[in-house]
C-alpha positions as CSV (number, residue, x, y, z in Angstrom):
1,M,35.1,-39.7,67.6
2,N,35.0,-36.1,67.8
3,N,32.1,-33.8,68.5
4,L,32.3,-30.7,65.9
5,V,30.4,-27.8,65.0
6,A,30.2,-26.2,61.5
7,L,29.1,-22.6,61.1
8,C,27.3,-21.5,58.0
9,P,25.1,-18.7,56.5
10,V,21.7,-18.7,58.5
11,G,19.3,-20.5,56.2
12,A,22.0,-22.8,54.9
13,E,21.9,-25.5,57.5
14,K,20.3,-28.1,55.4
15,I,22.7,-27.7,52.5
16,L,25.7,-27.8,54.9
17,G,24.1,-30.9,56.5
18,N,23.9,-32.7,53.1
19,E,27.6,-31.7,52.5
20,L,28.6,-33.4,55.8
21,K,26.6,-36.5,55.0
22,H,28.2,-36.5,51.6
23,L,31.6,-36.7,53.3
24,G,30.4,-39.6,55.5
25,Y,29.9,-37.9,58.9
26,K,26.8,-38.2,61.0
27,L,24.8,-35.3,61.8
28,A,23.9,-34.4,65.5
29,G,21.4,-31.7,65.0
30,N,21.5,-27.9,64.1
31,K,20.6,-24.5,65.3
32,P,20.5,-21.3,63.1
33,G,23.9,-21.0,61.5
34,R,25.3,-24.0,63.2
35,V,25.4,-27.7,62.3
36,F,26.5,-30.3,64.8
37,F,28.2,-33.5,63.8
38,T,30.5,-36.3,64.7
39,G,33.6,-37.4,62.9
40,D,37.1,-39.1,63.3
41,D,40.4,-37.4,63.4
42,D,40.6,-37.0,59.8
43,A,37.5,-35.0,59.9
44,L,39.2,-32.1,61.8
45,Y,41.2,-31.3,58.7
46,R,39.1,-32.7,56.1
47,T,36.1,-30.7,56.7
48,N,38.1,-27.5,56.6
49,L,39.7,-28.5,53.3
50,C,36.5,-30.0,51.5
51,L,33.3,-28.2,52.8
52,R,32.2,-25.5,50.4
53,T,29.3,-24.0,52.4
54,A,30.8,-23.9,55.9
55,D,32.1,-20.6,57.3
56,R,34.2,-22.3,60.2
57,I,34.8,-25.6,61.9
58,F,35.0,-25.8,65.6
59,L,36.1,-28.8,67.8
60,Q,33.6,-29.2,70.8
61,M,35.6,-29.3,74.0
62,A,32.9,-29.3,76.6
63,V,29.2,-28.9,77.1
64,Y,27.8,-28.3,80.8
65,P,25.4,-26.4,82.8
66,A,26.7,-23.1,84.1
67,Q,24.6,-20.7,86.0
68,D,27.2,-18.9,87.8
69,F,30.8,-17.9,87.0
70,D,32.2,-20.7,89.4
71,Q,30.4,-23.4,87.3
72,L,31.8,-21.7,84.0
73,F,35.3,-21.7,85.4
74,E,35.3,-25.2,86.7
75,G,33.9,-26.6,83.2
76,V,36.5,-24.7,81.4
77,Y,39.3,-25.9,83.7
78,S,38.1,-29.6,83.4
79,V,39.2,-29.6,79.7
80,N,42.8,-30.9,79.0
81,W,44.0,-27.9,77.0
82,Q,47.5,-29.0,77.5
83,D,46.8,-31.8,74.7
84,F,45.9,-29.2,72.2
85,F,48.1,-26.1,73.0
86,K,51.8,-25.6,73.0
87,K,53.8,-23.8,75.8
88,D,53.9,-20.4,73.9
89,T,50.4,-20.4,72.7
90,K,48.4,-17.1,72.9
91,V,44.8,-18.1,73.7
92,V,42.0,-15.5,72.5
93,V,38.3,-15.9,73.4
94,D,37.1,-14.0,70.3
95,K,33.2,-14.3,70.7
96,V,30.7,-15.1,73.3
97,R,27.0,-15.7,72.2
98,C,24.4,-15.5,74.9
99,Y,20.7,-16.6,74.8
100,K,18.4,-16.9,77.8
101,S,21.2,-17.5,80.4
102,K,21.9,-16.2,83.7
103,L,25.4,-15.3,82.5
104,N,25.0,-12.8,79.8
105,S,28.0,-10.5,80.1
106,E,30.1,-11.2,77.2
107,H,33.2,-9.4,78.5
108,A,32.9,-11.2,81.9
109,I,32.6,-14.5,80.3
110,Q,35.6,-13.9,78.0
111,G,37.8,-13.2,81.1
112,I,36.7,-16.2,83.1
113,V,37.2,-18.6,80.3
114,Q,40.6,-17.4,79.4
115,K,41.6,-17.3,83.0
116,A,40.5,-20.9,83.5
117,I,42.5,-22.1,80.2
118,Y,45.6,-20.3,81.4
119,K,45.3,-21.7,84.9
120,K,45.0,-25.2,83.7
121,L,48.0,-24.8,81.4
122,C,50.1,-23.3,83.9
123,D,49.1,-25.8,86.5
124,K,50.0,-28.7,84.0
125,W,53.2,-27.3,82.7
126,H,54.3,-25.7,86.2
127,M,54.6,-22.3,84.8
128,Y,53.7,-18.9,86.5
129,S,52.4,-17.3,83.2
130,M,52.0,-18.0,79.7
131,P,54.6,-16.3,77.3
132,E,52.0,-15.8,74.4
133,T,54.8,-15.4,71.9
134,G,53.6,-18.4,69.5
135,S,50.6,-18.9,67.4
136,E,47.1,-17.4,68.4
137,Q,44.5,-20.0,69.1
138,T,40.7,-19.0,69.1
139,V,38.0,-20.1,71.6
140,R,34.4,-19.3,71.2
141,I,31.7,-19.7,73.8
142,Y,27.9,-20.3,73.4
143,M,25.8,-19.6,76.5
144,D,22.3,-21.3,75.6
145,E,19.7,-21.4,78.4
146,D,22.3,-21.7,81.1
147,Q,24.3,-24.3,79.1
148,A,27.8,-23.6,78.1
149,M,29.4,-24.8,74.9
150,I,33.1,-24.4,74.7
151,L,34.6,-24.6,71.2
152,L,38.1,-24.5,69.7
153,D,38.6,-22.9,66.2
154,L,40.1,-25.3,63.7
155,S,39.8,-23.0,60.7
156,G,41.6,-19.7,61.6
157,L,40.5,-17.3,58.9
158,P,36.8,-17.8,57.8
159,L,36.4,-20.5,55.4
160,H,35.1,-18.4,52.6
161,K,38.6,-16.9,52.3
162,R,39.7,-19.6,49.9
163,G,43.0,-17.9,49.0
164,Y,42.1,-17.2,45.4
165,R,40.4,-13.8,45.6
166,V,43.3,-11.5,45.2
167,D,41.0,-8.5,44.5
168,G,37.2,-8.7,45.7
169,G,36.3,-5.3,44.3
170,I,33.2,-3.4,45.9
171,A,30.7,-5.7,48.0
172,P,31.6,-9.2,46.7
173,I,29.5,-12.1,47.3
174,R,31.1,-14.5,49.9
175,E,32.6,-17.7,48.4
176,T,30.5,-19.8,50.9
177,V,27.3,-18.0,50.1
178,A,27.9,-18.6,46.3
179,A,28.4,-22.1,47.0
180,V,25.3,-22.3,48.8
181,L,23.3,-20.6,45.8
182,L,24.7,-23.3,43.4
183,Q,23.4,-26.0,45.8
184,E,19.9,-24.2,46.3
185,M,19.6,-24.1,42.5
186,M,20.5,-27.8,42.3
187,W,22.9,-27.1,39.6
188,R,24.9,-29.7,37.9
189,R,28.1,-29.4,35.8
190,K,26.5,-30.2,32.4
191,T,24.1,-27.3,32.7
192,P,25.4,-24.1,31.2
193,L,25.7,-21.4,33.7
194,H,26.2,-17.6,33.3
195,D,26.7,-14.7,35.8
196,P,25.7,-11.4,34.1
197,F,27.0,-9.3,37.1
198,C,30.1,-11.4,37.7
199,G,32.0,-8.6,39.7
200,S,35.1,-10.5,41.0
201,G,33.8,-13.8,39.4
202,T,32.9,-15.6,42.6
203,I,29.8,-17.4,41.5
204,A,31.6,-18.6,38.4
205,I,34.8,-19.7,40.1
206,E,32.8,-21.6,42.9
207,A,30.8,-23.3,40.1
208,A,34.0,-24.5,38.4
209,L,35.6,-25.8,41.6
210,Y,32.4,-27.7,42.4
211,A,32.1,-29.0,38.5
212,Y,35.8,-30.2,38.6
213,N,35.5,-31.5,42.1
214,V,38.2,-29.3,43.5
215,A,38.3,-29.1,47.3
216,P,38.0,-25.3,48.1
217,G,40.8,-25.3,50.7
218,F,43.7,-26.4,48.6
219,G,45.0,-22.8,48.5
220,R,45.0,-22.0,52.3
221,R,46.1,-23.0,55.7
222,F,44.1,-23.6,58.8
223,A,44.5,-23.0,62.6
224,L,44.5,-26.7,63.2
225,E,48.1,-26.9,61.6
226,T,49.5,-24.8,64.6
227,L,47.9,-27.1,67.3
228,S,49.7,-30.0,69.1
229,I,47.2,-32.5,67.8
230,Y,48.2,-31.9,64.2
231,N,49.2,-34.8,62.2
232,E,51.3,-33.6,59.1
233,K,51.9,-37.0,57.5
234,R,48.1,-37.9,57.8
235,V,47.1,-34.4,56.3
236,R,49.5,-35.1,53.4
237,E,47.7,-38.2,52.8
238,I,44.2,-36.6,53.1
239,R,45.3,-34.0,50.5
240,Q,46.6,-36.4,48.1
241,K,43.4,-38.4,48.2
242,E,41.4,-35.2,47.6
243,A,43.7,-34.3,44.7
244,E,42.8,-37.7,43.1
245,Q,39.1,-36.7,43.1
246,I,39.7,-33.7,40.9
247,R,37.8,-34.3,37.4
248,T,39.5,-32.8,34.3
249,D,37.5,-35.2,32.0
250,V,34.2,-33.3,32.0
251,E,32.5,-30.8,29.9
252,V,31.7,-27.5,31.6
253,R,30.4,-24.2,30.3
254,I,30.5,-21.7,32.9
255,T,30.6,-18.0,31.9
256,G,30.4,-14.5,33.4
257,S,30.0,-10.8,32.3
258,D,30.0,-7.3,33.7
259,I,29.7,-3.9,32.2
260,D,32.8,-2.8,34.2
261,N,36.1,-3.8,32.5
262,A,37.9,-3.6,35.7
263,A,35.5,-6.2,37.3
264,V,36.2,-8.6,34.3
265,A,39.9,-8.3,34.8
266,R,39.4,-9.0,38.6
267,A,37.3,-12.0,37.6
268,K,39.8,-13.3,35.2
269,K,42.8,-12.8,37.8
270,N,41.0,-14.6,40.5
271,A,39.8,-17.5,38.3
272,E,43.3,-17.9,37.2
273,Y,44.6,-18.1,40.6
274,A,42.1,-20.6,41.6
275,C,42.8,-23.0,38.7
276,V,46.4,-22.5,39.2
277,T,45.9,-23.7,42.8
278,A,43.8,-26.8,41.5
279,G,46.7,-27.5,39.0
280,R,49.2,-27.5,41.9
281,A,47.2,-30.0,43.7
282,L,47.1,-32.2,40.4
283,Q,50.9,-31.8,40.1
284,S,51.3,-33.2,43.7
285,I,50.1,-36.6,42.5
286,G,52.0,-36.4,39.3
287,S,49.2,-35.3,37.0
288,D,49.9,-32.6,34.4
289,A,45.9,-32.1,33.8
290,K,44.5,-28.7,33.8
291,V,41.3,-27.1,35.3
292,M,39.7,-24.9,32.6
293,R,39.1,-21.3,33.6
294,P,35.5,-19.9,33.4
295,D,35.1,-17.3,30.5
296,F,34.5,-13.8,31.5
297,I,33.7,-11.0,28.9
298,Q,32.8,-7.3,29.3
299,A,29.1,-6.8,28.3
300,D,25.9,-5.0,29.3
301,F,23.5,-7.6,30.5
302,A,20.8,-6.2,28.2
303,E,23.0,-7.1,25.2
304,L,23.5,-10.6,26.1
305,S,21.8,-13.5,24.1
306,A,21.4,-17.2,25.1
307,P,24.2,-19.4,23.7
308,Y,22.2,-22.5,24.5
309,D,18.3,-23.3,24.5
310,S,18.7,-24.0,28.5
311,G,21.0,-23.3,31.2
312,L,21.0,-21.3,34.4
313,I,21.4,-17.5,35.1
314,L,22.8,-17.1,38.6
315,C,23.6,-13.7,39.9
316,N,24.1,-11.2,42.8
317,P,23.0,-7.7,41.1
318,P,23.5,-4.6,43.0
319,Y,21.3,-4.3,46.0
320,G,21.1,-0.5,46.4
321,E,22.6,-0.8,49.9
322,R,26.2,-0.9,49.4
323,I,26.3,-0.2,45.6
324,G,24.5,2.9,44.3
325,D,21.1,3.9,45.8
326,E,17.7,2.3,46.2
327,Q,16.2,4.0,43.0
328,Q,19.2,3.1,40.9
329,A,18.7,-0.5,42.1
330,E,15.0,-0.5,41.3
331,E,15.7,0.8,37.8
332,L,18.2,-2.0,37.2
333,Y,15.7,-4.6,38.2
334,K,13.2,-3.2,35.8
335,N,15.8,-3.3,33.0
336,M,16.6,-7.1,33.7
337,Q,13.5,-8.0,32.0
338,E,15.6,-7.7,29.0
339,L,17.8,-10.6,30.5
340,W,14.5,-12.7,31.0
341,N,13.4,-12.3,27.6
342,N,16.8,-13.0,26.0
343,F,17.4,-16.3,28.1
344,R,13.7,-17.8,27.6
345,G,14.6,-21.3,28.2
346,W,17.0,-20.7,31.2
347,E,16.3,-21.0,34.9
348,F,17.1,-18.0,37.0
349,G,18.6,-17.6,40.4
350,I,18.8,-14.0,41.7
351,I,19.9,-13.0,45.2
352,T,19.1,-9.5,46.7
353,S,18.1,-7.9,50.0
354,H,15.8,-5.4,48.0
355,K,12.3,-6.1,49.2
356,K,10.6,-4.7,46.0
357,F,12.7,-6.9,43.7
358,Q,9.9,-9.1,42.3
359,E,7.6,-6.0,41.9
360,C,10.4,-4.3,40.0
361,F,11.5,-7.4,37.9
362,G,7.9,-8.1,36.8
363,H,8.2,-11.7,37.6
364,Y,7.3,-13.8,40.8
365,A,9.6,-16.6,41.9
366,T,8.6,-20.1,42.0
367,M,10.4,-20.5,45.2
368,L,11.9,-18.2,47.8
369,K,14.9,-18.9,50.0
370,N,16.0,-16.4,52.8
371,I,19.8,-16.5,53.4
372,K,21.7,-14.3,55.7
373,A,24.6,-13.1,53.6
374,G,27.0,-11.5,55.9
375,N,25.2,-8.8,57.8
376,L,22.4,-8.5,55.2
377,D,19.1,-10.5,55.2
378,T,18.8,-11.5,51.5
379,T,16.5,-13.6,49.7
380,L,17.4,-16.1,46.7
381,Y,14.6,-15.8,44.1
382,I,14.4,-19.1,42.2
383,Y,12.7,-19.3,38.9
384,K,12.4,-22.9,37.8
385,N,9.4,-22.6,35.4
386,K,9.7,-19.4,33.4
387,E,6.0,-19.8,32.2
388,G,5.0,-18.9,35.7
389,K,2.9,-16.0,36.6
390,K,3.8,-12.3,36.1
């Protein structure tokens, strides 16, 4: 069994843990933004392919006490790096995280770790130096209370980069954060969903992938594929099995709107790409079934009316930090009361970093969930019972 670490938005650890358990993997604890778990060799690829709320997957190479640089070097050197890397691999120690440790110089730690890895590889392969002409592999270090954790990146690009978003527009919500919102709202495919600030369409597209049970990683590649341990035959089998899980026999009502015509055009283009990718996965197993695209229209949110008696409004309205200014954001939130009145039987989920959101909106949430969205500290305001207090 392998010890693995999945990164996620801070605040989403429980959601990611539930995803991992659903895939059949055993949890081994968590820390802010990190979930530890164990899995077989299939898990190295399958978690990258299937997890919706994870930002990266790492293979844990070593965990050991390191109070000085000698201990740090020896622990890294003891790892059998030659089993994972190729003779032309370029190793990059991309990030170091230090917490209450004697070793706290990120630059010095990076240098020692890379030196130890190259020393081990050169000793094993009887080389004087590494040519570094091949693929780049990333190692990350956590120094936590004088204990070193050495991690090998299996993902490459962050997993929120699904491959379908050809144009994100201004300040798009991350795909992984959108997936977290859907889970926090406990949304199910039979429930109508609308995003009145759809932007590049991320929330609606992630909802569609979830509703049709499409693995989010079908449209991209992973760093694992350039490691020596990569098993191409087994990966083809995993992808085929996941393609067989795609559901096209379900009724789904997912829509989005935006006042900006250009945003609507982006959303349609991104949704088309995502659904074409799902279609190719189906073709790989001999199916000509199609995954339906979410519907997007140009409209001012104040002009919308509920097409069904109940459903979910899930949105990421402008915060005032990256789009417009704070005063404009507050005015927008006040005007959103029109949306509240026009969708009376619907639940609401609204994510924003604006501290005065509820005061401006005029309605207080039944539940709050803090989520670290990129570099922003945001809050998901959940309205389950709209008869709640004003």
